[in-house]
N, C-alpha and C positions, 0 to 999 in steps of 0.2 A: 399564294405557293400552293400548287395540288398534292391535296392528303396521298394519293396514289402512288407518291415518293418514296411511302414506307412500305411497299412491295419491295423495294432493290436491298433485299434484303443483303448482298454482298458491297454493298456501296460505303467505301472510306474517307472521299471525300465529297462534300456538295458547295459549290462555291454559287451563290446567287447575287452576290452584293452590286449593286449599282442598276435594278433592274425594273427601278417604279412598283415593286409588289406592294400592294396594300391589303390590310384585312390582319389578322391575327397568326398567328405561326402554330401552322398545327401540330397539333399535341401527337398523331399520327407520324412526328419523325424522331418521335423518340421513341418508337419499334427499330430504329434503324442500329443494331447491337454491335455493330464495328465500325461504327460513326467514327473517326479521327477529329478530322478539321468540317466546321459547320462556317460558313462566311453569308450573312444575312446583312451586312453593312450597306447603308445606302440604300434606302428605302423607304417605302411609308408604313412600314410594320407598326400595328397597336397594339397593345396590353402588354399583358405580361410574357413572360418569356417559360412557357410552361415547366413544371418540375421535372413532367418525363424525358425534356431533351436534356436536362443536367444531371439527372440520375443515370444516364448512361455512361458507364463504365470507361469505355475506351475514348471518349472527348480528351481531345489536347486542346484543341483551340478555339473555340468558340466568340464568332466576331458579331457583336448585335450595336454598334454604333450608329449614330446619323438615322436614326428612327424614330419612331415616336410613342418607346415602350415605358411600360409603367409596373410599379414595383421594384423588386430587387430579387437577385440573381442566386438562389439559394445550392449554394456549393461547398463542400469541403476541401475543396482542390483550389483554390482561391489564384493560385498561379500558374494555373493550365487556363483562366477565363478572363478572355479583357472584354 
């Protein structure tokens, strides 16, 4: 996933599911402070979900299932994340 997506500051929805992406989730996506929906499911992503992403206050839906992620998702809004 290209880290420079974080330059699109007005983005509210980012759907990248089922694209065969590999590697880690870029922490830079946490700079998208207007992001509401983020779907990264059905890829080959590894490592943890960056805390910078779960800290985005506008996030309502975070889909990261069917990857090879590790760790837990730290969020006090657990009803918004899947």
